[in-house]
N, C-alpha and C positions, 0 to 999 in steps of 0.2 A: 277730762274727767267731768262728770255731771252728777248732781244729786237728783236721783229719779224717784226715791222712796224714803219716807221717814215714817215713824210709828208713834202712836199714842196708845197707851194701855187703857183698856176699858173693862168695866165689870160685867157688861152684858153687850154682846155684839149686835143683837137685834135692836135693842134700845138705842145703842150708839148709832146704828145705821139710820134709824128714824130721826134722831136728833141732828146728825150731820147733814142729812139730805133735806128733811122737811123744815127744820128750823134754820139751820145755817145756809142752806141752799146749794150745797155741794152735790155732785152727781156720783152715783155708784159707778165704779170703774170695773172692779173685779170682785167676784163672789163665787168661790167654789169650796167644797168640803171634801175631805178624805178622812173617813172614820170620824174621830172626835175633833179633828183639826179643821178650822175654817179660815181661809185666806180671804180677807175682806178689805177692799180699798175704796177710797173716794178721791175725787179730783175736783178742781175748780172748773165750773162750766166756762169760765173765761179762758182757761188753758187746759182743755180736755186731754191733751197729750203731754202736759207738764208734770210736775212733781205730784206723786200720789201719796196719800196719807193712809197708812195701814191702821185699821181699827183692830188692834191685837188684844185678844182675850187675856186678861191679867190673872193667870193662874200660877204665877211664879211668886213664891213668898218674898223673895228679895225685892222684886219689882213692885209688888203690892206695898211693901213697907216704904219704899222710895216714893211711890205715888201718893200714899197717905201723908207722908212727911211734907212733901212740897205743897200739897193742897192745904195742909194746916198752916204752913208758913205764908200762904197767899201767893205762891209762885205759880206762874202759868206753865202748863205742860206743853203748850204750843202757842205760837203767835201767828196770826193771819193778818196780812196787810191789805188795806183798803184805801181808795182815794177819797172816801167820805165816811168817816167813822160815825158821825152823827146820823146820817141817813141809814147806815147799816144797823146802828143801835136801835133806831125806831122800828125798822123792818123786822129785826130779829126779836125785839121785845114784844112786838105785836103778835108774833108766832109763839109766845109763851116762854121765852128764855128768861132765866133768873140772872140778872146782872148783879155782881157784887161791887162794881164800880161803874158809874155812868161815864160818858166821855169826859175826860179830864186832860187839861193841858199840862204836859210835863216838858222837860228840856228836849227840844228838837222834834216833838211829836205830840199827838193827842191819842190817848189810849182809853179803852174800856175793857172791863173784865167780866166774864160770865162763867157760870157753872154749866158744864156740859151734861150734867145728870148721870155721868158714868164714872165719876171719881176724879175729874180734872177741872182746873180752871183754864180758860182760854182767853188770850188777850187779843183784842182787835187793835191794830196800830195804823195810824195815818201819819206819815212823815210830814214834818213841816216843810213848806216850800220857802226856800231862801231866795231873796232877791239880792242881786249884786249891783 
């Protein structure tokens, strides 16, 4: 069994696509529409055939309430892993991202948090390298 797709709800798919590709640097993987429905995914250019992230339009009242609640609590809707969180922080910040937390050392990792402009907080995580 494999995880091939996960979703994040967004308030505007066009805005989300611009943010996730132009600011974060992901690549558009799938984009097609049928009537009012749009299936839109992005993937890491480092793993183009890896797990896809669906940018799902949040038009479900229950999902919208959940999205707003975790945002207000400061909880990330998604976590992306990097081998250099400070480098990615600088790169993404230079592209206009609003960080709510700069790179911060926590137990076992360094994290940073940013607003995706589409109703979500996103966490960047760099795992600590343990020496034995």
